[in-house]
N, C-alpha and C positions, 0 to 999 in steps of 0.2 A: 513388511510393505503391505500385511490387511489394514493398518491402522489408517491407510489413505483413503480406503473404498470406504468408509463410513463419515467422510466427510459431507455437509449437506451444507446448505445455505443460509442454515441460521449460526452455522460456526464463522462461514466467514463476517457477516452481519457482525457476530460477537467481535469478532479481532479486528474488525474495524473502526468499531465504537471504542476497544479500548487504546489501538491508537490514536485516535480523537481526543480523549479523554488524556492520553498523556503528550498529545500537543498542550491542552490547557496547561499541564504543569510545566511544562519545559517548552517555551513561545520561540519553534524552530518551525520552519515550514514542511521538513520533512518527515515528520509523524501524520501531518495532513495529508500528504502524498502518498503514504503506505496504506493510511485506512482507505482513503478514495480506492486504491488498486484492489484492498479487501473486500468493500464493500463493490466493486464493477465483477469480481470473482462471483462473488454472492447471487449477483444478478444474471449472472449467465449460468449458474449453477441451478437457479431456480426455474429456470427455462429448458435445460437442459440436463435433469440431475442422474440420466444416466453414464455424464459426464464422469470418466476414471478420474480420483482423486491426484494421479500422479499428473495429468493433463492440467488438472485447477490447479496444483502447485506452479507447474510450468509458465502458465499464463497469470498468476501472482507473481511471479520472480519476473515475466516481461512487461506486467503493467507495472510494476512496484518502479522500475529503470527508467521507463518513460516518464512516468509520474517525477519524480524524483531530479531526472533533466530538466524537465519543464519547471518545477518548483526550484531547483538553482539559476535558472535563466531569468524567469520573474525575480528573483530576489536580489541578483545582482545588479538586473535595471533598476533595482529600486534602490538601490544604495546599500545594500544588507552591509553585515560585518564579513569581511574577508582577509585572512592570514595577511600580516604584514609582514612585507620582505626587510630583512636585517640592510642597514645601509653600507 
């Protein structure tokens, strides 16, 4: 559990950059959504550095769920690929 207490904003920004780079390699909307969540947690951690790492992870998971839900609805509105049903 000690590793969760050494997270700072640079860790989250680096994780967000990695996910955005992953989006460039595999074009789907979900990596950008996860990257945005990591950057947002980095911003919160920047202005609240005393926030415990467990709370940071909880915020990251919550924002990831929200962002992927938004990304999925945007992708479905634009007619993105969806799994085809068997006839």
